[in-house]
C-alpha positions as CSV (number, residue, x, y, z in Angstrom):
1,M,15.0,-49.2,20.5
2,A,14.1,-51.9,17.4
3,D,16.9,-53.3,15.6
4,I,18.1,-51.6,12.2
5,K,16.4,-53.8,9.6
6,P,18.4,-55.0,6.6
7,D,17.6,-53.4,2.7
8,I,15.2,-55.6,0.7
9,T,17.2,-56.3,-2.4
10,K,16.4,-55.6,-5.9
11,E,15.8,-59.4,-7.0
12,I,13.4,-59.3,-3.9
13,I,11.7,-56.4,-5.0
14,A,11.2,-57.9,-8.7
15,R,9.6,-61.1,-7.2
16,W,7.6,-59.0,-4.8
17,Q,6.1,-57.0,-7.7
18,I,5.1,-60.5,-9.8
19,I,3.3,-61.6,-6.9
20,V,1.3,-58.2,-6.2
21,D,0.5,-58.3,-10.2
22,L,-0.5,-61.7,-9.9
23,M,-2.8,-61.1,-6.6
24,A,-4.3,-58.1,-8.3
25,E,-5.3,-59.8,-11.7
26,V,-5.9,-63.3,-9.9
27,T,-8.9,-61.3,-7.5
28,G,-9.7,-58.5,-10.4
29,V,-9.3,-55.6,-8.0
30,A,-8.5,-52.1,-8.7
31,S,-5.1,-52.2,-6.9
32,G,-2.7,-54.9,-5.0
33,L,-0.4,-53.0,-2.9
34,I,2.7,-54.0,-0.4
35,T,3.2,-51.1,2.2
36,K,6.4,-50.7,4.3
37,F,5.9,-49.3,7.8
38,T,8.6,-46.6,8.6
39,P,7.4,-44.9,11.9
40,P,5.3,-43.3,11.7
41,H,4.5,-43.1,8.1
42,L,3.4,-46.2,6.0
43,E,4.8,-45.8,2.4
44,T,3.4,-47.8,-0.9
45,F,6.4,-50.2,-1.4
46,V,5.3,-52.1,-4.6
47,A,1.9,-51.3,-6.4
48,S,0.4,-53.6,-9.2
49,R,1.2,-52.5,-12.5
50,S,-2.0,-51.9,-14.4
51,A,-3.5,-49.0,-16.2
52,V,-6.4,-49.2,-13.8
53,N,-4.4,-48.9,-10.4
54,P,-5.3,-45.5,-9.1
55,L,-2.6,-45.9,-6.7
56,N,0.4,-45.9,-9.0
57,G,3.1,-43.6,-7.9
58,K,0.7,-42.0,-4.8
59,V,1.6,-42.3,-1.2
60,G,-0.5,-42.7,1.9
61,I,-3.3,-43.1,0.1
62,A,-4.4,-46.2,1.7
63,D,-3.0,-45.1,5.1
64,L,-6.1,-45.2,7.6
65,Y,-6.8,-48.8,6.2
66,C,-3.0,-50.2,6.5
67,K,-2.7,-48.3,10.0
68,E,-5.4,-50.3,11.4
69,V,-3.8,-53.8,10.2
70,V,-0.4,-52.3,11.7
71,E,-1.7,-51.6,15.1
72,N,-3.7,-54.5,15.8
73,H,-1.4,-56.9,13.8
74,S,-4.5,-58.4,12.2
75,E,-6.2,-59.0,9.0
76,L,-8.7,-56.3,8.2
77,L,-11.5,-56.6,5.4
78,I,-13.9,-53.7,5.0
79,A,-16.8,-54.3,2.3
80,D,-18.0,-51.0,1.8
81,A,-16.4,-48.1,3.8
82,L,-19.3,-45.5,3.1
83,K,-21.1,-47.7,5.7
84,D,-19.1,-46.7,8.5
85,K,-18.0,-43.4,9.7
86,K,-14.9,-44.5,10.8
87,W,-13.3,-44.4,7.4
88,A,-15.0,-41.3,6.2
89,N,-11.4,-38.9,6.2
90,C,-9.3,-42.0,4.5
91,P,-8.0,-40.4,1.5
92,A,-8.6,-43.9,-0.2
93,L,-12.3,-42.5,-0.5
94,D,-11.7,-39.4,-2.5
95,L,-10.6,-42.0,-5.6
96,G,-13.8,-44.6,-5.1
97,L,-11.6,-47.0,-3.4
98,T,-14.5,-48.3,-0.6
99,Y,-13.1,-52.1,-0.5
100,Y,-9.9,-53.3,1.2
101,L,-8.7,-56.7,2.4
102,G,-5.2,-56.5,4.3
103,F,-3.1,-58.1,6.2
104,P,-0.1,-57.5,8.3
105,L,3.8,-58.4,7.4
106,L,6.2,-58.9,9.7
107,W,9.7,-59.4,10.1
108,P,11.2,-62.7,11.9
109,D,11.5,-60.9,15.4
110,G,7.6,-59.9,15.3
111,D,8.1,-56.1,14.2
112,V,5.8,-54.9,11.3
113,F,7.3,-54.6,8.2
114,G,4.1,-53.2,6.8
115,T,0.7,-54.7,4.9
116,I,-0.1,-56.5,2.1
117,C,-3.6,-55.7,0.6
118,V,-5.9,-54.8,-2.3
119,L,-8.4,-52.2,-2.5
120,D,-11.4,-51.9,-5.4
121,Y,-14.1,-49.5,-5.9
122,K,-16.7,-52.1,-4.7
123,D,-17.4,-55.0,-2.8
124,N,-15.6,-57.9,-4.3
125,P,-16.7,-61.2,-3.2
126,I,-13.7,-63.2,-5.5
127,A,-11.1,-61.0,-3.5
128,T,-12.9,-61.6,0.0
129,A,-12.9,-65.5,-1.4
130,S,-9.2,-65.5,-2.0
131,R,-8.4,-65.3,1.6
132,D,-6.4,-68.3,1.4
133,L,-4.5,-67.2,-2.0
134,L,-3.5,-64.0,-0.3
135,T,-2.3,-65.6,3.0
136,R,0.0,-67.9,0.9
137,F,1.2,-64.5,-1.0
138,R,1.5,-62.8,2.8
139,Q,3.4,-66.5,3.7
140,I,5.9,-66.1,1.0
141,I,7.0,-62.3,1.6
142,E,7.3,-63.5,5.0
143,N,9.7,-66.5,4.3
144,D,11.8,-63.7,2.0
145,L,11.9,-61.3,5.2
146,R,13.2,-64.3,7.0
147,A,15.8,-65.4,4.5
148,I,16.8,-61.5,4.5
149,T,17.3,-61.2,7.6
150,E,19.8,-64.2,8.1
151,A,21.9,-63.4,5.4
152,H,22.2,-60.0,6.4
153,E,23.2,-61.2,10.2
154,H,25.5,-63.3,8.8
155,K,27.2,-61.2,6.9
156,R,27.4,-58.6,9.9
157,K,29.4,-61.3,11.8
158,S,31.4,-62.7,9.3
159,D,35.2,-62.4,9.0
160,G,35.6,-63.3,5.6
161,T,36.9,-66.7,6.2
162,V,36.2,-69.5,3.6
163,K,33.8,-71.4,6.0
164,D,31.8,-67.9,6.0
165,R,31.6,-67.8,2.0
166,E,30.7,-71.2,2.0
167,H,27.5,-70.4,4.6
168,I,26.6,-67.4,2.3
169,S,26.6,-69.8,-0.6
170,S,24.4,-72.1,1.1
171,L,22.1,-69.1,2.2
172,A,21.7,-68.0,-1.6
173,V,21.2,-71.8,-2.2
174,Q,18.1,-72.0,0.6
175,L,16.8,-68.5,-1.2
176,S,16.4,-70.1,-4.4
177,T,15.0,-73.3,-3.1
178,A,12.5,-71.5,-1.4
179,A,11.6,-69.6,-4.6
180,E,11.0,-72.8,-6.3
181,R,8.9,-73.7,-3.6
182,D,6.9,-70.9,-3.2
183,K,6.2,-71.1,-7.1
184,R,4.8,-74.6,-6.6
185,Y,3.1,-73.1,-3.5
186,L,1.3,-70.5,-5.4
187,A,0.2,-72.7,-8.4
188,E,-1.4,-75.1,-6.3
189,G,-3.1,-72.1,-4.2
190,L,-4.4,-71.0,-7.8
191,H,-5.7,-74.5,-8.5
192,D,-7.5,-74.8,-4.9
193,D,-8.6,-71.7,-4.1
194,I,-9.4,-69.9,-7.7
195,I,-10.0,-72.0,-10.2
196,Q,-12.1,-74.8,-8.6
197,P,-14.4,-72.3,-7.0
198,L,-14.7,-70.7,-10.3
199,L,-15.8,-74.2,-11.9
200,F,-18.1,-75.2,-8.9
201,L,-19.8,-71.8,-10.3
202,K,-19.8,-72.2,-13.7
203,I,-21.6,-75.4,-13.0
204,K,-24.2,-73.9,-10.8
205,A,-24.9,-71.3,-13.9
206,G,-25.2,-74.1,-16.3
207,S,-27.8,-75.7,-14.0
208,L,-29.8,-72.1,-13.8
209,L,-29.7,-72.1,-17.7
210,K,-31.6,-75.2,-18.1
211,T,-34.2,-74.6,-15.5
212,D,-34.5,-70.9,-15.7
213,K,-36.5,-70.0,-18.9
214,D,-36.4,-66.4,-18.8
215,A,-34.3,-65.0,-21.7
216,G,-33.3,-62.0,-20.3
217,R,-31.7,-64.1,-17.5
218,S,-30.5,-66.9,-19.4
219,E,-28.4,-64.4,-21.7
220,I,-26.8,-63.3,-18.3
221,Y,-26.2,-66.9,-17.1
222,C,-24.6,-67.3,-20.6
223,E,-22.3,-64.1,-19.9
224,I,-21.3,-65.6,-16.8
225,R,-20.0,-69.0,-17.9
226,D,-18.0,-66.9,-20.4
227,V,-16.5,-64.7,-18.0
228,I,-16.0,-68.0,-15.8
229,D,-14.2,-69.5,-18.7
230,E,-12.0,-66.5,-19.4
231,L,-10.7,-66.3,-15.5
232,V,-10.1,-70.0,-15.5
233,E,-7.9,-69.8,-18.9
234,Q,-6.0,-67.0,-17.3
235,A,-5.6,-68.6,-13.7
236,R,-4.3,-71.8,-15.5
237,I,-1.6,-69.9,-17.7
238,M,-0.3,-68.3,-14.8
239,G,-0.3,-71.5,-12.7
240,S,1.6,-73.1,-15.6
241,E,4.4,-69.9,-15.8
242,L,4.6,-70.5,-12.2
243,S,4.8,-74.5,-11.8
244,C,5.2,-76.3,-15.4
245,P,2.6,-79.0,-15.2
246,V,4.7,-81.2,-17.8
247,L,7.5,-81.5,-15.3
248,G,5.3,-83.5,-12.9
249,Q,3.7,-85.4,-15.5
250,M,6.0,-86.4,-17.9
251,G,9.5,-85.5,-16.8
252,L,12.4,-83.1,-17.4
253,E,13.0,-84.1,-21.1
254,A,9.8,-83.5,-22.2
255,A,8.9,-80.6,-20.4
256,V,12.2,-78.7,-21.7
257,K,11.4,-80.0,-24.9
258,Q,7.7,-78.9,-25.0
259,W,8.7,-75.5,-23.2
260,L,11.6,-74.7,-25.8
261,L,8.6,-75.2,-28.7
262,K,5.7,-73.4,-26.9
263,E,7.3,-70.6,-24.8
264,V,10.3,-69.8,-26.4
265,Q,10.1,-70.3,-30.1
266,G,6.4,-69.3,-30.2
267,K,6.6,-66.2,-28.0
268,H,10.1,-64.8,-29.0
269,D,10.6,-65.4,-32.6
270,L,13.7,-67.6,-31.8
271,K,14.7,-70.8,-33.7
272,T,15.1,-73.6,-31.0
273,T,16.5,-77.0,-31.5
274,F,16.4,-79.8,-29.0
275,N,18.7,-83.0,-28.7
276,S,18.6,-85.7,-26.2
277,K,20.9,-89.0,-26.0
278,G,21.8,-91.5,-23.7
279,L,19.2,-90.4,-21.0
280,G,17.4,-94.2,-20.7
281,S,15.7,-94.6,-17.6
282,Y,17.1,-91.8,-15.7
283,S,14.7,-90.2,-13.6
284,P,15.8,-87.3,-11.5
285,S,13.7,-86.5,-8.4
286,R,10.9,-83.6,-8.8
287,Q,13.3,-81.1,-6.8
288,L,16.3,-82.0,-8.8
289,S,14.1,-82.1,-12.0
290,T,12.7,-78.4,-11.0
291,L,16.2,-77.1,-10.5
292,L,17.3,-78.3,-13.6
293,F,14.5,-77.2,-15.6
294,N,14.8,-73.7,-14.1
295,A,18.5,-73.3,-14.8
296,V,17.7,-74.1,-18.6
297,K,14.9,-71.4,-18.7
298,E,17.2,-68.8,-16.8
299,L,20.2,-69.6,-19.5
300,V,17.6,-69.2,-22.5
301,F,16.1,-66.1,-21.2
302,N,19.6,-64.7,-21.1
303,V,19.6,-65.8,-24.7
304,V,16.7,-64.0,-25.3
305,Q,17.8,-60.9,-23.4
306,H,21.2,-60.1,-24.0
307,A,22.4,-62.6,-26.8
308,E,20.7,-60.8,-30.3
309,A,20.8,-64.4,-31.3
310,D,18.7,-66.0,-34.1
311,C,18.9,-70.1,-32.9
312,V,19.3,-71.7,-29.3
313,E,19.9,-75.1,-29.1
314,V,19.4,-77.3,-26.0
315,S,21.1,-80.8,-25.6
316,M,20.8,-83.1,-22.4
317,I,23.3,-86.2,-22.9
318,G,23.6,-88.7,-20.5
319,D,26.6,-91.0,-19.7
320,R,27.7,-93.7,-17.5
321,D,28.4,-90.9,-14.7
322,N,26.7,-87.6,-15.6
323,L,24.0,-85.5,-17.0
324,V,25.6,-83.1,-19.2
325,I,22.8,-79.8,-20.2
326,S,24.2,-77.6,-22.8
327,V,22.8,-74.1,-24.0
328,K,24.2,-72.5,-27.2
329,D,23.2,-69.6,-28.7
330,D,24.4,-68.0,-32.4
331,G,24.7,-64.3,-30.7
332,K,27.3,-61.7,-30.3
333,G,29.0,-63.7,-27.2
334,F,30.4,-62.2,-24.0
335,D,33.7,-61.2,-22.5
336,A,35.8,-64.2,-22.2
337,D,36.3,-63.8,-18.5
338,N,33.8,-65.9,-16.6
339,N,34.3,-64.0,-13.2
340,N,33.1,-60.8,-15.1
341,I,29.9,-62.3,-16.5
342,L,28.9,-64.3,-13.1
343,H,29.1,-60.7,-11.5
344,N,27.5,-58.5,-14.0
345,G,24.1,-57.4,-12.8
346,R,21.0,-59.7,-13.5
347,R,22.4,-61.9,-16.1
348,G,25.2,-62.4,-13.7
349,Y,23.3,-63.2,-10.3
350,G,21.1,-65.6,-12.4
351,L,24.3,-67.7,-13.8
352,L,26.2,-67.3,-10.3
353,N,22.9,-68.7,-8.8
354,I,22.8,-71.7,-11.0
355,R,26.5,-72.3,-10.3
356,L,26.2,-72.3,-6.6
357,R,23.1,-74.6,-6.9
358,L,25.0,-76.8,-9.0
359,E,28.1,-77.0,-7.0
360,S,25.6,-77.9,-3.9
361,I,24.9,-81.2,-5.4
362,G,28.5,-82.1,-6.8
363,G,27.8,-80.5,-10.4
364,S,29.7,-77.7,-12.2
365,L,28.8,-74.8,-14.7
366,I,31.3,-74.1,-17.2
367,I,30.8,-70.6,-19.8
368,G,32.5,-70.6,-23.1
369,P,32.4,-69.5,-26.8
370,A,30.4,-71.7,-29.1
371,R,31.9,-73.4,-32.0
372,G,31.4,-70.4,-35.3
373,K,30.1,-67.5,-32.9
374,G,27.8,-66.9,-29.7
375,T,28.0,-68.9,-26.2
376,E,28.0,-72.0,-24.9
377,V,27.0,-72.9,-21.3
378,I,27.5,-76.5,-20.1
379,M,26.0,-78.0,-16.8
380,T,27.3,-81.2,-15.9
381,I,25.6,-83.1,-12.9
382,P,26.2,-86.5,-11.5
383,L,23.3,-89.3,-12.2
384,T,23.9,-89.8,-8.1
385,A,23.0,-86.1,-7.3
386,E,20.0,-85.6,-4.9
387,L,18.3,-82.7,-3.5
């Protein structure tokens, strides 16, 4: 009898939703799915959110395709299901979904969780060429299943001691670290598996445009180049959202400053101020820079979503021993009990995660009222901290 598997948390489901949406957008398919296998049925667990996805809210449509993947524990590519009588009774054909590319998703013990797949109305060469990228998505999801299983096992065996609590905190830090690593992994995949092939196609289209004098075909080549430019730009935007390129090129201070001005002030109508002092030659590792950059993003997005603020100020101050990062807003404030806010839904989860990660490197997080009104969150990190 198979072991009882742990539940998938809301945070992980939200993370998988981003993956499925990204998968569908990059490959240009009608539908991206994660299915869950609950013998003898396969259910749609996460579906890409788009107006053109015919499988939103529908169960069992891709069953025949996905069951083949589950039974064989292997990848399945169907370019045109109408050409093979084997798929004649598949409900997906009633919706015109004749293209399928899917991979099995496995628990750490080898049991099947379900599938990750894309479906479309016709053969989709871009999706087929994106196999490596879909394999990256699959690996990230299976990493999440492994982390969930480890946390569940430890919780089941723990007796509530300090050592157990420390271990659970350590698992939370590991999961957060894995999420950051996976974002970089996806960003690299977008560059290597999507952008580079598209640029190659653009060069080929340009060559054809120069050599082919047929006016009708020349117009088609121009349209192809325009579409490629749009796809490349979309992929670059998604890549920058996953992993900030400025962070690796210019460092933490420049990345925070640019992100505040471009992403926050530009998109959320929130006035931003950035101050820095005493940083000198301070140059944290890429891993530590990523941790601190993501912590600032989390705190600023908390302001955007919850504080009802007009302004947010980020300060980075270095002294002899520590880097002190402050995120301050002029919003409505909060309950003064730090414990309450740290355990208050999605916002509390993010704050608690930041605190755990900072404590793992000898740092701290303090939440308090800002002068006048609003909230100030102060992160203190030893200059000698390493990840």
